[in-house]
C-alpha positions as a Markdown table, in Angstrom:
| # | Residue | x | y | z |
|---|---|---|---|---|
| 1 | Unk | 0.0 | 0.0 | 0.0 |
| 2 | Unk | 1.5 | 3.3 | -1.1 |
| 3 | Unk | 1.2 | 6.0 | 1.6 |
| 4 | Unk | 1.5 | 9.8 | 1.8 |
| 5 | Unk | 3.9 | 10.8 | 4.5 |
| 6 | Unk | 5.7 | 14.0 | 5.7 |
| 7 | Unk | 9.2 | 14.2 | 7.2 |
| 8 | Unk | 10.2 | 17.3 | 9.1 |
| 9 | Unk | 14.0 | 17.8 | 8.7 |
| 10 | Unk | 16.3 | 17.1 | 5.8 |
| 11 | Unk | 19.6 | 16.2 | 7.4 |
| 12 | Unk | 21.2 | 12.7 | 7.2 |
| 13 | Unk | 18.2 | 11.0 | 8.8 |
| 14 | Unk | 15.4 | 12.9 | 7.3 |
| 15 | Unk | 16.7 | 13.0 | 3.7 |
| 16 | Unk | 17.9 | 9.4 | 3.5 |
| 17 | Unk | 14.6 | 8.2 | 5.0 |
| 18 | Unk | 12.6 | 10.4 | 2.6 |
| 19 | Unk | 14.4 | 9.2 | -0.5 |
| 20 | Unk | 14.2 | 5.5 | 0.4 |
| 21 | Unk | 10.4 | 5.6 | 1.2 |
| 22 | Unk | 9.8 | 7.6 | -2.0 |
| 23 | Unk | 11.7 | 5.0 | -3.9 |
| 24 | Unk | 9.2 | 2.4 | -2.6 |
| 25 | Unk | 6.4 | 4.4 | -4.3 |
| 26 | Unk | 5.1 | 6.5 | -1.4 |
| 27 | Unk | 4.4 | 10.2 | -1.8 |
| 28 | Unk | 6.9 | 11.9 | 0.5 |
| 29 | Unk | 6.9 | 15.5 | 1.5 |
| 30 | Unk | 10.0 | 16.9 | 3.2 |
| 31 | Unk | 9.6 | 20.0 | 5.3 |
| 32 | Unk | 12.5 | 22.3 | 6.1 |
| 33 | Unk | 13.0 | 25.9 | 7.4 |
| 34 | Unk | 15.8 | 27.2 | 5.1 |
| 35 | Unk | 14.6 | 28.3 | 1.7 |
| 36 | Unk | 18.1 | 28.2 | 0.2 |
| 37 | Unk | 18.5 | 24.5 | 1.2 |
| 38 | Unk | 15.0 | 23.6 | 0.0 |
| 39 | Unk | 15.8 | 25.2 | -3.4 |
| 40 | Unk | 19.0 | 23.1 | -3.6 |
| 41 | Unk | 17.2 | 19.9 | -2.8 |
| 42 | Unk | 14.5 | 20.6 | -5.4 |
| 43 | Unk | 17.2 | 21.0 | -8.0 |
| 44 | Unk | 18.6 | 17.6 | -7.1 |
| 45 | Unk | 21.5 | 18.7 | -4.8 |
| 46 | Unk | 21.4 | 16.5 | -1.7 |
| 47 | Unk | 23.6 | 19.0 | 0.2 |
| 48 | Unk | 25.2 | 16.2 | 2.2 |
| 49 | Unk | 27.5 | 13.5 | 0.7 |
| 50 | Unk | 26.1 | 10.0 | 1.1 |
| 51 | Unk | 26.9 | 7.2 | -1.4 |
| 52 | Unk | 23.9 | 6.5 | -3.7 |
| 53 | Unk | 21.8 | 9.3 | -2.3 |
| 54 | Unk | 22.0 | 11.7 | -5.2 |
| 55 | Unk | 20.8 | 9.1 | -7.7 |
| 56 | Unk | 17.7 | 8.2 | -5.6 |
| 57 | Unk | 16.9 | 11.9 | -5.0 |
| 58 | Unk | 17.1 | 12.7 | -8.7 |
| 59 | Unk | 14.9 | 9.7 | -9.6 |
| 60 | Unk | 12.1 | 10.5 | -7.2 |
| 61 | Unk | 12.1 | 14.2 | -8.0 |
| 62 | Unk | 11.6 | 13.3 | -11.6 |
| 63 | Unk | 8.8 | 10.8 | -10.9 |
| 64 | Unk | 7.0 | 13.1 | -8.5 |
| 65 | Unk | 7.3 | 10.9 | -5.4 |
| 66 | Unk | 9.4 | 13.4 | -3.5 |
| 67 | Unk | 8.6 | 17.1 | -2.7 |
| 68 | Unk | 10.3 | 19.7 | -0.6 |
| 69 | Unk | 8.7 | 22.7 | 1.1 |
| 70 | Unk | 9.0 | 25.2 | 4.0 |
| 71 | Unk | 5.3 | 25.0 | 4.8 |
| 72 | Unk | 3.4 | 22.3 | 6.7 |
| 73 | Unk | 0.5 | 22.1 | 4.2 |
| 74 | Unk | 1.2 | 18.4 | 3.5 |
| 75 | Unk | 0.5 | 17.4 | 7.1 |
| 76 | Unk | -3.3 | 17.4 | 6.7 |
| 77 | Unk | -3.1 | 14.6 | 4.1 |
| 78 | Unk | -0.3 | 12.6 | 5.6 |
| 79 | Unk | -0.9 | 9.2 | 7.2 |
| 80 | Unk | 2.4 | 9.4 | 9.0 |
| 81 | Unk | 4.5 | 12.4 | 10.0 |
| 82 | Unk | 8.2 | 11.8 | 11.0 |
| 83 | Unk | 10.1 | 14.3 | 13.2 |
| 84 | Unk | 13.7 | 14.1 | 12.1 |
| 85 | Unk | 15.2 | 17.3 | 13.5 |
| 86 | Unk | 18.5 | 17.8 | 15.4 |
| 87 | Unk | 18.8 | 17.1 | 19.2 |
| 88 | Unk | 22.3 | 18.4 | 19.9 |
| 89 | Unk | 24.0 | 18.2 | 23.2 |
| 90 | Unk | 23.7 | 21.1 | 25.7 |
| 91 | Unk | 26.5 | 22.2 | 28.0 |
| 92 | Unk | 25.4 | 19.7 | 30.7 |
| 93 | Unk | 25.2 | 16.8 | 28.2 |
| 94 | Unk | 21.4 | 16.7 | 28.0 |
| 95 | Unk | 19.7 | 16.7 | 24.6 |
| 96 | Unk | 18.4 | 20.0 | 23.3 |
| 97 | Unk | 14.8 | 19.3 | 22.4 |
| 98 | Unk | 13.8 | 22.9 | 21.4 |
| 99 | Unk | 13.5 | 22.0 | 17.7 |
| 100 | Unk | 11.4 | 18.9 | 18.5 |
| 101 | Unk | 9.0 | 21.0 | 20.5 |
| 102 | Unk | 8.7 | 23.8 | 17.9 |
| 103 | Unk | 7.9 | 21.3 | 15.0 |
| 104 | Unk | 5.5 | 19.4 | 17.3 |
| 105 | Unk | 3.4 | 22.6 | 17.7 |
| 106 | Unk | 3.6 | 23.3 | 13.9 |
| 107 | Unk | 2.4 | 19.7 | 13.2 |
| 108 | Unk | -0.5 | 20.1 | 15.7 |
| 109 | Unk | -1.7 | 23.3 | 14.0 |
| 110 | Unk | -1.6 | 21.6 | 10.6 |
| 111 | Unk | -3.4 | 18.3 | 11.4 |
| 112 | Unk | -6.4 | 17.5 | 9.2 |
| 113 | Unk | -9.4 | 15.3 | 9.9 |
| 114 | Unk | -7.9 | 12.0 | 9.0 |
| 115 | Unk | -6.0 | 9.8 | 11.4 |
| 116 | Unk | -2.3 | 10.7 | 11.6 |
| 117 | Unk | 0.7 | 9.0 | 13.2 |
| 118 | Unk | 3.2 | 11.5 | 14.6 |
| 119 | Unk | 6.5 | 9.6 | 15.1 |
| 120 | Unk | 9.9 | 10.7 | 16.3 |
| 121 | Unk | 12.9 | 9.5 | 14.3 |
| 122 | Unk | 15.1 | 12.0 | 16.1 |
| 123 | Unk | 17.1 | 10.5 | 19.0 |
| 124 | Unk | 15.2 | 11.8 | 22.1 |
| 125 | Unk | 15.3 | 11.0 | 25.8 |
| 126 | Unk | 12.7 | 8.9 | 27.6 |
| 127 | Unk | 9.5 | 10.9 | 28.0 |
| 128 | Unk | 10.0 | 13.1 | 24.9 |
| 129 | Unk | 7.2 | 11.5 | 22.9 |
| 130 | Unk | 4.9 | 11.9 | 25.8 |
| 131 | Unk | 5.8 | 15.6 | 25.7 |
| 132 | Unk | 5.1 | 15.7 | 22.0 |
| 133 | Unk | 1.7 | 14.1 | 22.6 |
| 134 | Unk | 0.9 | 16.8 | 25.2 |
| 135 | Unk | 1.9 | 19.5 | 22.7 |
| 136 | Unk | -0.3 | 17.9 | 20.0 |
| 137 | Unk | -3.2 | 17.6 | 22.4 |
| 138 | Unk | -3.0 | 21.2 | 23.5 |
| 139 | Unk | -2.6 | 22.7 | 20.0 |
| 140 | Unk | -4.4 | 20.5 | 17.5 |
| 141 | Unk | -7.8 | 21.4 | 16.2 |
| 142 | Unk | -10.8 | 19.7 | 17.8 |
| 143 | Unk | -11.4 | 17.5 | 14.8 |
| 144 | Unk | -7.8 | 16.1 | 14.7 |
| 145 | Unk | -7.3 | 12.4 | 15.3 |
| 146 | Unk | -3.7 | 11.3 | 16.0 |
| 147 | Unk | -1.4 | 8.9 | 17.9 |
| 148 | Unk | 2.3 | 9.3 | 18.7 |
| 149 | Unk | 5.0 | 6.8 | 18.1 |
| 150 | Unk | 8.8 | 6.4 | 18.4 |
| 151 | Unk | 10.5 | 4.9 | 15.4 |
| 152 | Unk | 14.3 | 5.5 | 15.9 |
| 153 | Unk | 16.7 | 5.2 | 13.1 |
| 154 | Unk | 19.9 | 3.2 | 13.1 |
| 155 | Unk | 21.6 | 4.3 | 9.9 |
| 156 | Unk | 25.4 | 4.9 | 9.7 |
| 157 | Unk | 26.8 | 7.8 | 7.8 |
| 158 | Unk | 28.5 | 6.5 | 4.7 |
| 159 | Unk | 26.2 | 3.5 | 4.5 |
| 160 | Unk | 22.9 | 5.3 | 5.2 |
| 161 | Unk | 21.0 | 4.2 | 2.1 |
| 162 | Unk | 21.9 | 0.5 | 2.5 |
| 163 | Unk | 21.3 | 0.7 | 6.3 |
| 164 | Unk | 17.8 | 2.1 | 5.7 |
| 165 | Unk | 17.0 | -0.5 | 3.1 |
| 166 | Unk | 18.4 | -3.5 | 5.1 |
| 167 | Unk | 18.4 | -2.7 | 8.8 |
| 168 | Unk | 19.0 | -5.3 | 11.5 |
| 169 | Unk | 15.8 | -4.2 | 13.2 |
| 170 | Unk | 12.8 | -1.9 | 12.9 |
| 171 | Unk | 11.8 | -0.5 | 16.3 |
| 172 | Unk | 8.2 | 0.8 | 16.7 |
| 173 | Unk | 7.2 | 2.2 | 20.1 |
| 174 | Unk | 3.6 | 3.2 | 20.6 |
| 175 | Unk | 0.5 | 2.4 | 22.7 |
| 176 | Unk | -1.8 | 2.7 | 19.6 |
| 177 | Unk | -2.4 | -0.5 | 17.6 |
| 178 | Unk | -3.6 | 1.6 | 14.7 |
| 179 | Unk | -0.3 | 3.5 | 14.7 |
| 180 | Unk | 1.7 | 0.4 | 15.0 |
| 181 | Unk | -0.1 | -1.2 | 12.0 |
| 182 | Unk | 0.4 | 1.8 | 9.8 |
| 183 | Unk | 4.2 | 1.9 | 10.6 |
| 184 | Unk | 4.5 | -1.8 | 10.1 |
| 185 | Unk | 2.8 | -1.4 | 6.7 |
| 186 | Unk | 5.1 | 1.4 | 5.7 |
| 187 | Unk | 8.2 | -0.7 | 6.5 |
| 188 | Unk | 7.0 | -3.8 | 4.7 |
| 189 | Unk | 9.5 | -3.5 | 1.9 |
| 190 | Unk | 12.3 | -3.2 | 4.4 |
| 191 | Unk | 14.1 | -6.2 | 6.0 |
| 192 | Unk | 15.1 | -6.7 | 9.6 |
| 193 | Unk | 13.4 | -8.0 | 12.8 |
| 194 | Unk | 10.4 | -6.0 | 14.1 |
| 195 | Unk | 10.5 | -4.8 | 17.7 |
| 196 | Unk | 7.1 | -3.4 | 18.7 |
| 197 | Unk | 7.2 | -2.0 | 22.2 |
| 198 | Unk | 6.1 | 0.9 | 24.5 |
| 199 | Unk | 7.3 | 4.5 | 23.9 |
| 200 | Unk | 9.9 | 4.5 | 26.7 |
| 201 | Unk | 11.6 | 1.3 | 25.6 |
| 202 | Unk | 11.8 | 2.6 | 22.0 |
| 203 | Unk | 13.4 | 5.8 | 23.2 |
| 204 | Unk | 15.9 | 3.9 | 25.4 |
| 205 | Unk | 16.8 | 1.4 | 22.6 |
| 206 | Unk | 18.4 | 4.1 | 20.4 |
| 207 | Unk | 20.6 | 5.5 | 23.2 |
| 208 | Unk | 21.5 | 2.1 | 24.5 |
| 209 | Unk | 22.5 | 0.9 | 21.0 |
| 210 | Unk | 24.8 | 3.9 | 20.2 |
| 211 | Unk | 26.3 | 3.9 | 23.7 |
| 212 | Unk | 27.1 | 0.2 | 23.5 |
| 213 | Unk | 28.9 | 0.7 | 20.2 |
| 214 | Unk | 30.8 | 3.7 | 21.6 |
| 215 | Unk | 31.8 | 1.6 | 24.6 |
| 216 | Unk | 33.2 | -1.1 | 22.3 |
| 217 | Unk | 35.3 | 1.6 | 20.5 |
| 218 | Unk | 36.6 | 3.0 | 23.8 |
| 219 | Unk | 37.3 | -0.5 | 25.1 |
| 220 | Unk | 39.4 | -1.1 | 22.0 |
| 221 | Unk | 41.3 | 2.1 | 22.6 |
| 222 | Unk | 41.9 | 1.2 | 26.3 |
| 223 | Unk | 43.4 | -2.1 | 25.1 |
| 224 | Unk | 45.4 | -0.3 | 22.5 |
| 225 | Unk | 46.9 | 2.0 | 25.1 |
| 226 | Unk | 47.7 | -0.9 | 27.4 |
| 227 | Unk | 49.2 | -2.9 | 24.5 |
| 228 | Unk | 51.5 | -0.1 | 23.5 |
| 229 | Unk | 52.9 | 0.0 | 27.1 |
| 230 | Unk | 53.1 | -3.8 | 27.4 |
| 231 | Unk | 54.5 | -4.4 | 23.9 |
| 232 | Unk | 51.4 | -6.3 | 22.7 |
| 233 | Unk | 49.7 | -6.1 | 19.3 |
| 234 | Unk | 46.3 | -4.6 | 20.0 |
| 235 | Unk | 44.7 | -5.4 | 16.6 |
| 236 | Unk | 45.7 | -9.0 | 17.1 |
| 237 | Unk | 44.4 | -9.0 | 20.6 |
| 238 | Unk | 41.1 | -7.4 | 19.6 |
| 239 | Unk | 40.7 | -9.7 | 16.6 |
| 240 | Unk | 40.9 | -12.7 | 19.0 |
| 241 | Unk | 38.4 | -11.1 | 21.3 |
| 242 | Unk | 36.1 | -10.4 | 18.4 |
| 243 | Unk | 36.2 | -14.1 | 17.4 |
| 244 | Unk | 34.1 | -14.9 | 20.4 |
| 245 | Unk | 30.6 | -14.8 | 19.0 |
| 246 | Unk | 29.3 | -13.4 | 22.3 |
| 247 | Unk | 31.4 | -10.2 | 21.6 |
| 248 | Unk | 31.7 | -9.9 | 17.8 |
| 249 | Unk | 34.4 | -8.1 | 15.8 |
| 250 | Unk | 32.5 | -5.0 | 14.8 |
| 251 | Unk | 33.6 | -1.7 | 16.5 |
| 252 | Unk | 36.6 | -3.3 | 18.1 |
| 253 | Unk | 39.2 | -1.4 | 16.1 |
| 254 | Unk | 41.9 | 0.6 | 17.8 |
| 255 | Unk | 42.3 | 4.1 | 16.5 |
| 256 | Unk | 41.8 | 7.8 | 17.4 |
| 257 | Unk | 38.2 | 7.3 | 18.6 |
| 258 | Unk | 34.7 | 7.9 | 17.5 |
| 259 | Unk | 33.1 | 11.1 | 16.3 |
| 260 | Unk | 30.1 | 12.1 | 14.2 |
| 261 | Unk | 26.7 | 13.4 | 15.0 |
| 262 | Unk | 25.4 | 10.5 | 17.1 |
| 263 | Unk | 27.9 | 8.7 | 19.4 |
| 264 | Unk | 29.3 | 11.7 | 21.2 |
| 265 | Unk | 26.0 | 13.3 | 21.9 |
| 266 | Unk | 24.1 | 10.1 | 22.7 |
| 267 | Unk | 26.7 | 8.9 | 25.2 |
| 268 | Unk | 26.5 | 12.2 | 26.9 |
| 269 | Unk | 22.7 | 12.2 | 26.8 |
| 270 | Unk | 22.4 | 8.7 | 28.3 |
| 271 | Unk | 24.9 | 9.6 | 31.0 |
| 272 | Unk | 22.7 | 12.7 | 31.8 |
| 273 | Unk | 19.6 | 10.5 | 31.8 |
| 274 | Unk | 21.2 | 8.1 | 34.3 |
| 275 | Unk | 22.2 | 11.0 | 36.6 |
| 276 | Unk | 18.6 | 12.4 | 36.3 |
| 277 | Unk | 17.2 | 9.0 | 37.2 |
| 278 | Unk | 19.6 | 8.7 | 40.2 |
| 279 | Unk | 21.4 | 5.8 | 38.5 |
| 280 | Unk | 25.2 | 5.6 | 38.5 |
| 281 | Unk | 26.2 | 6.1 | 34.9 |
| 282 | Unk | 29.9 | 6.7 | 35.5 |
| 283 | Unk | 30.8 | 3.9 | 33.0 |
| 284 | Unk | 29.6 | 6.3 | 30.2 |
| 285 | Unk | 31.7 | 9.1 | 31.6 |
| 286 | Unk | 34.7 | 6.9 | 31.2 |
| 287 | Unk | 33.7 | 5.9 | 27.7 |
| 288 | Unk | 33.8 | 9.7 | 26.8 |
| 289 | Unk | 37.1 | 10.2 | 28.7 |
| 290 | Unk | 38.9 | 7.3 | 26.9 |
| 291 | Unk | 37.6 | 8.6 | 23.6 |
| 292 | Unk | 39.1 | 12.0 | 24.2 |
| 293 | Unk | 42.4 | 10.5 | 25.6 |
| 294 | Unk | 42.8 | 8.4 | 22.4 |
| 295 | Unk | 43.0 | 11.7 | 20.3 |
| 296 | Unk | 45.2 | 13.4 | 22.8 |
| 297 | Unk | 47.7 | 10.6 | 23.1 |
| 298 | Unk | 48.0 | 10.4 | 19.3 |
| 299 | Unk | 48.5 | 14.1 | 18.9 |
| 300 | Unk | 51.2 | 14.0 | 21.7 |
| 301 | Unk | 53.0 | 11.2 | 19.8 |
| 302 | Unk | 53.1 | 13.3 | 16.7 |
| 303 | Unk | 54.6 | 16.3 | 18.6 |
| 304 | Unk | 57.2 | 14.0 | 20.2 |
| 305 | Unk | 58.3 | 12.0 | 17.2 |
| 306 | Unk | 57.8 | 14.3 | 14.2 |
| 307 | Unk | 60.8 | 15.2 | 12.1 |
| 308 | Unk | 60.1 | 18.7 | 10.8 |
| 309 | Unk | 57.2 | 21.1 | 11.3 |
| 310 | Unk | 55.3 | 20.6 | 8.0 |
| 311 | Unk | 52.8 | 17.8 | 8.0 |
| 312 | Unk | 50.5 | 16.4 | 5.3 |
| 313 | Unk | 47.1 | 15.4 | 6.7 |
| 314 | Unk | 45.2 | 12.7 | 4.9 |
| 315 | Unk | 41.6 | 12.5 | 6.1 |
| 316 | Unk | 39.4 | 15.1 | 7.9 |
| 317 | Unk | 35.9 | 13.6 | 8.1 |
| 318 | Unk | 35.1 | 11.6 | 11.2 |
| 319 | Unk | 34.9 | 8.4 | 9.1 |
| 320 | Unk | 35.2 | 7.5 | 5.4 |
| 321 | Unk | 32.4 | 7.8 | 2.9 |
| 322 | Unk | 30.9 | 10.9 | 4.5 |
| 323 | Unk | 31.6 | 14.7 | 4.5 |
| 324 | Unk | 30.6 | 15.0 | 8.1 |
| 325 | Unk | 33.2 | 16.6 | 10.5 |
| 326 | Unk | 31.0 | 16.9 | 13.5 |
| 327 | Unk | 33.1 | 15.8 | 16.5 |
| 328 | Unk | 35.7 | 14.5 | 14.1 |
| 329 | Unk | 39.0 | 13.5 | 15.8 |
| 330 | Unk | 40.9 | 15.5 | 13.1 |
| 331 | Unk | 39.6 | 18.8 | 14.5 |
| 332 | Unk | 41.0 | 18.3 | 18.0 |
| 333 | Unk | 44.2 | 16.8 | 16.7 |
| 334 | Unk | 44.9 | 19.6 | 14.2 |
| 335 | Unk | 44.1 | 22.3 | 16.8 |
| 336 | Unk | 46.8 | 20.7 | 19.1 |
| 337 | Unk | 49.3 | 20.5 | 16.2 |
| 338 | Unk | 48.7 | 24.1 | 15.2 |
| 339 | Unk | 49.2 | 25.2 | 18.9 |
| 340 | Unk | 52.5 | 23.4 | 18.8 |
| 341 | Unk | 53.8 | 25.3 | 15.8 |
| 342 | Unk | 53.1 | 22.8 | 12.9 |
| 343 | Unk | 52.1 | 23.8 | 9.4 |
| 344 | Unk | 49.4 | 21.5 | 8.0 |
| 345 | Unk | 48.8 | 20.6 | 4.4 |
| 346 | Unk | 45.4 | 18.9 | 4.3 |
| 347 | Unk | 43.3 | 16.8 | 2.0 |
| 348 | Unk | 40.0 | 14.9 | 2.3 |
| 349 | Unk | 37.9 | 13.6 | -0.6 |
| 350 | Unk | 34.7 | 15.2 | 0.7 |
| 351 | Unk | 35.1 | 17.3 | 3.9 |
| 352 | Unk | 37.4 | 20.1 | 2.7 |
| 353 | Unk | 34.7 | 22.8 | 2.6 |
| 354 | Unk | 33.5 | 22.1 | 6.1 |
| 355 | Unk | 37.0 | 22.1 | 7.5 |
| 356 | Unk | 37.8 | 25.4 | 5.8 |
| 357 | Unk | 34.8 | 27.0 | 7.6 |
| 358 | Unk | 36.4 | 26.1 | 10.9 |
| 359 | Unk | 40.1 | 26.7 | 10.3 |
| 360 | Unk | 40.1 | 29.3 | 7.5 |
| 361 | Unk | 43.6 | 30.2 | 6.4 |
| 362 | Unk | 45.3 | 28.4 | 9.3 |
| 363 | Unk | 45.6 | 25.4 | 7.0 |
| 364 | Unk | 46.8 | 24.8 | 3.4 |
| 365 | Unk | 44.2 | 23.0 | 1.4 |
| 366 | Unk | 44.8 | 20.6 | -1.6 |
| 367 | Unk | 42.6 | 18.9 | -4.1 |
| 368 | Unk | 44.4 | 15.6 | -4.0 |
| 369 | Unk | 46.5 | 13.6 | -1.6 |
| 370 | Unk | 49.7 | 13.8 | -3.6 |
| 371 | Unk | 49.7 | 17.6 | -3.7 |
| 372 | Unk | 49.2 | 17.7 | 0.1 |
| 373 | Unk | 52.2 | 15.4 | 0.4 |
| 374 | Unk | 54.6 | 17.5 | -1.7 |
| 375 | Unk | 56.7 | 19.8 | 0.5 |
| 376 | Unk | 55.7 | 18.0 | 3.7 |
| 377 | Unk | 58.1 | 16.6 | 6.2 |
| 378 | Unk | 55.9 | 13.8 | 7.5 |
| 379 | Unk | 52.5 | 12.2 | 6.8 |
| 380 | Unk | 49.5 | 11.9 | 9.2 |
| 381 | Unk | 46.5 | 9.7 | 8.4 |
| 382 | Unk | 43.3 | 10.6 | 10.3 |
| 383 | Unk | 40.6 | 8.9 | 8.3 |
| 384 | Unk | 40.7 | 5.5 | 6.6 |
| 385 | Unk | 39.5 | 6.4 | 3.1 |
| 386 | Unk | 40.2 | 3.6 | 0.7 |
| 387 | Unk | 42.3 | 5.7 | -1.6 |
| 388 | Unk | 44.8 | 6.1 | 1.3 |
| 389 | Unk | 45.2 | 2.4 | 1.7 |
| 390 | Unk | 45.8 | 2.1 | -2.0 |
| 391 | Unk | 48.5 | 4.7 | -2.1 |
| 392 | Unk | 51.9 | 4.0 | -3.7 |
| 393 | Unk | 54.0 | 3.9 | -0.6 |
| 394 | Unk | 57.3 | 3.9 | -2.5 |
| 395 | Unk | 56.2 | 7.2 | -4.1 |
| 396 | Unk | 55.1 | 8.5 | -0.7 |
| 397 | Unk | 58.6 | 7.8 | 0.6 |
| 398 | Unk | 60.2 | 9.7 | -2.3 |
| 399 | Unk | 58.1 | 12.8 | -1.9 |
| 400 | Unk | 58.3 | 13.2 | 1.9 |
| 401 | Unk | 61.3 | 15.1 | 3.2 |
| 402 | Unk | 61.5 | 12.6 | 6.0 |
| 403 | Unk | 59.9 | 9.1 | 5.7 |
| 404 | Unk | 57.8 | 9.3 | 8.8 |
| 405 | Unk | 54.1 | 8.3 | 9.0 |
| 406 | Unk | 51.6 | 8.7 | 11.8 |
| 407 | Unk | 48.7 | 6.4 | 11.2 |
| 408 | Unk | 45.7 | 7.1 | 13.4 |
| 409 | Unk | 43.5 | 4.4 | 11.8 |
| 410 | Unk | 46.0 | 1.6 | 11.3 |
| 411 | Unk | 45.6 | 1.7 | 7.6 |
| 412 | Unk | 49.1 | 0.3 | 6.8 |
| 413 | Unk | 50.9 | -2.8 | 7.8 |
| 414 | Unk | 53.9 | -2.2 | 10.2 |
| 415 | Unk | 56.0 | -5.0 | 8.7 |
| 416 | Unk | 55.6 | -3.6 | 5.2 |
| 417 | Unk | 56.4 | -0.1 | 6.4 |
| 418 | Unk | 59.6 | -1.4 | 8.0 |
| 419 | Unk | 60.7 | -3.1 | 4.8 |
| 420 | Unk | 60.1 | 0.1 | 2.9 |
| 421 | Unk | 62.2 | 2.1 | 5.3 |
| 422 | Unk | 59.5 | 4.2 | 7.0 |
| 423 | Unk | 59.5 | 5.3 | 10.6 |
| 424 | Unk | 55.9 | 4.4 | 11.4 |
| 425 | Unk | 53.6 | 5.1 | 14.4 |
| 426 | Unk | 50.2 | 3.5 | 14.6 |
| 427 | Unk | 47.7 | 2.7 | 17.4 |
| 428 | Unk | 48.2 | -0.2 | 19.7 |
| 429 | Unk | 51.1 | -1.6 | 17.8 |
| 430 | Unk | 54.9 | -1.4 | 18.2 |
| 431 | Unk | 56.5 | 1.6 | 16.6 |
| 432 | Unk | 58.6 | 0.9 | 13.5 |
| 433 | Unk | 61.9 | 2.9 | 13.6 |
């Protein structure tokens, strides 16, 4: 059954969700607040970089399944309305719900006479959907019929389209059978196990999932730090740990920590929720601390072992296959290096524009990795883009003034680096000198 739905917000979650559901034949309206961005989206510019997204956007603009607007006119005819706006961290770690509350009121005022499911895709603390329900009740016209639901997303930037098409699970939290049935119908073309539950459980599932993954990353970096001191090989240790099917290998990679829009804010938010509930959530405080320490330790090693003050930086986004630099380790590391007198020649396949807005003329920017390398004393790798792993290392050695590489993502093999004559520093492995 094709449906008419509206999605408030056109960031990673809103836009990817909209494009995928439109591709299934639904009529999807995307509502934003910035006319310039809406105009770009209407022209086929997805604004964000996400593999495969531009093609789906273009296809559904042409077939009429996807529309963009700054008004809420589509709400009255929509069977389902998704809220997919930002919930950034506040100073105390709690989630800022101001955008959720504003759009909830706008939705309420626009509701028509037919039954509508209003569902949060935004990551929100326990109790938020109840607050949304209260706003709807207080502001909706008397004839409006609606139910609230929580339908959290689990997409990863860089694989957002495939994650939306083939999730491990679809979580639907609601007390309304009618709302649950409509959401189940909408998700019929999508794989994954169905978890239908109460609102509070659905809200908690998203925070618990992201915090568990962040904890695995920080655990890996704790083992990496211990391995460096003990002379052990952290990637080998973590591989063996991951072979236990109770643990699994995913997210057990030593490196310079997690970043992005979700893990940092969700760990902080869950820690805040724990404190608010009177529950000891200090485990999550340590997850954050270890994550910060991983970046700091790596930056300090560069300062200690660099030969020369001009560094080529390969990789700026918080992970490959995205242009997102929110909470990217590169930002903290580069600020530290600049403070210590280094000149930085930077390259990233997608994130250059975003980084330029933060650093301005403090950095030298290059359109390819080879130009960034030319004139540099050493190389620093901060994101594991595939083109870096495929680099001609013999050529890299020729171009660098000093054959020294600092690899924050363990892209290269230490044994090979030693044979090639590099001085090589990675994470959780013995230095090659």
